[in-house]
C-alpha positions in Angstrom: 75.2 125.2 -15.3 74.2 128.2 -12.7 76.9 130.5 -13.2 76.4 129.9 -17.0 73.0 131.2 -16.7 74.1 133.9 -14.5 76.3 135.1 -17.1 74.1 135.2 -20.3 71.4 137.0 -18.2 74.0 139.7 -17.1 75.1 139.7 -20.9 71.5 139.8 -22.2 71.2 142.8 -19.8 74.4 144.7 -20.6 73.4 144.6 -24.6 69.3 145.7 -23.7 70.9 148.9 -22.3 73.6 149.6 -25.0 71.6 149.1 -27.8 69.5 151.8 -27.9 72.6 154.3 -26.6 74.9 153.3 -29.7 71.8 153.7 -32.1 71.2 157.4 -30.7 75.2 157.7 -31.2 74.5 160.8 -34.1 74.5 163.6 -32.4 71.8 166.1 -34.4 70.0 169.1 -32.7 66.6 169.3 -34.7 65.0 172.9 -35.4 61.8 173.2 -33.4 58.2 173.6 -35.3 54.7 173.1 -34.6 53.7 171.6 -38.1 52.7 167.8 -38.0 52.4 166.9 -41.7 53.6 163.1 -41.3 50.8 161.2 -39.6 53.6 158.7 -37.3 54.2 156.0 -40.1 57.3 154.1 -40.1 60.6 156.1 -40.2 63.1 152.9 -41.7 64.7 155.4 -44.2 66.6 158.0 -41.7 69.2 160.3 -43.3 71.1 162.5 -40.8 73.5 165.7 -41.3 75.1 166.7 -38.4 76.3 170.3 -37.4 79.5 169.3 -39.1 77.5 168.3 -42.3 78.6 164.9 -42.1 75.8 162.6 -43.7 74.8 159.2 -42.0 72.2 156.6 -43.1 72.3 153.5 -40.8 74.7 154.6 -38.1 77.4 154.9 -40.6 79.0 158.0 -42.0 79.0 158.0 -45.9 79.7 161.1 -48.7 76.7 163.0 -49.9 77.1 161.1 -53.6 77.8 157.5 -51.5 74.3 158.0 -50.1 72.9 158.9 -52.8 73.8 156.0 -54.4 72.9 153.8 -51.5 69.4 154.9 -51.1 69.1 154.8 -55.1 69.5 151.2 -54.6 67.6 150.6 -51.2 64.4 152.8 -52.6 64.6 150.6 -56.2 61.3 150.4 -58.0 59.0 151.1 -54.8 56.8 154.1 -55.7 55.4 155.3 -51.9 59.1 155.2 -49.7 59.9 158.2 -47.7 62.8 159.4 -46.4 63.2 161.6 -43.6 65.8 163.8 -43.1 67.3 164.6 -39.5 69.5 167.8 -40.1 71.5 169.9 -37.2 69.6 173.6 -36.8 73.0 174.5 -37.7 73.1 173.1 -41.3 72.6 175.7 -44.1 69.5 175.3 -45.5 71.4 175.2 -49.0 73.3 172.4 -47.9 69.7 170.2 -47.0 67.3 171.5 -49.8 71.2 170.2 -52.3 70.5 166.4 -50.5 66.6 166.9 -50.8 66.8 167.8 -54.8 69.3 165.1 -55.3 67.3 162.2 -53.2 64.3 163.4 -55.3 66.2 163.7 -58.6 69.1 160.7 -58.7 68.2 158.3 -56.1 64.4 158.8 -57.8 62.8 159.2 -54.0 59.1 160.4 -54.4 58.6 161.7 -50.5 61.3 163.3 -48.5 60.8 164.6 -44.9 62.3 167.0 -43.3 62.4 166.3 -39.3 61.7 169.1 -36.6 61.4 169.0 -32.9 58.4 169.5 -31.8 57.8 172.8 -29.5 57.2 172.4 -25.9 
């Protein structure tokens, strides 16, 4: 019985270590800024745009139109939903604003927050 418990605890430790690594697999270098408009609300809906202009949501890559439809279903009739956009600093301004526009107009998201990295 002891080897079984040892194996279970070892697996538990491995999963505890690898889970945060898997969640942070999307590499985005955020632009730097000092403004802080969001007071630390929960960041449940986060859209990432990497330097290759690929869109990610829930750790999975999606086409832009597919992403908009997915968020539209996820938001539903909720009025006060916040969607965080974490775009790499090398992504063009037009690409980011195009996504924000589609989120607001098509998906019906009322609050879109552009994430930045705090200056040291």
